[in-house]
C-alpha positions, 0 to 999 in steps of 0.5 A, spaced: 625 197 627 620 200 630 625 205 634 628 207 627 621 208 624 619 213 629 626 215 631 628 218 624 623 222 623 623 225 630 630 227 629 629 233 625 624 236 630 629 236 636 633 243 638 636 241 645 643 238 643 643 233 649 636 230 646 639 230 639 645 226 642 641 221 645 637 219 640 643 219 635 645 214 640 638 210 641 638 210 633 645 207 632 644 202 637 637 200 634 641 199 627 646 195 630 641 190 633 639 189 626 646 187 624 647 183 631 640 179 629 643 178 622 649 175 626 645 171 631 645 175 637 639 173 640 637 165 640 630 167 639 631 171 633 631 169 626 637 171 622 635 170 615 630 175 617 635 181 618 641 179 613 638 183 608 638 189 611 645 188 615 649 192 610 645 198 610 644 197 617 651 197 619 652 203 615 647 207 619 649 205 626 656 208 624 653 214 622 648 215 627 653 213 633 659 218 630 654 223 630 652 222 637 659 222 639 661 229 635 655 232 639 657 230 646 663 226 647 663 226 654 655 224 654 653 217 658 653 214 652 659 216 649 663 210 651 658 204 649 657 208 642 665 208 641 665 201 642 660 199 638 662 203 632 669 201 633 666 193 632 661 195 627 667 198 623 671 192 624 666 188 621 664 185 627 657 185 630 655 188 636 656 185 643 648 185 645 642 187 642 638 192 646 631 193 643 629 186 640 623 183 643 621 176 642 613 177 643 613 183 638 
């Protein structure tokens, strides 16, 4: 949630294509984490805390990942972005979570 809260407003200030690509990718993965946590992707997470926002997070994740892929389909993050977006569009959770911290 912190990546989303700080990343969304920062996006409008980025001018470099590579920076925008990377931030869209990171935001896409942060939103995908919400979907994964709602699905029980981490044994320390409480899925019920994320379920209410999971549908909207799925849509936002796909949107950001598509934008990252459209900006630079050859970026180092492109393969992972494509696979994650595909899983989310298929109604599946992501394979892992990236930004979840149990001590937060």
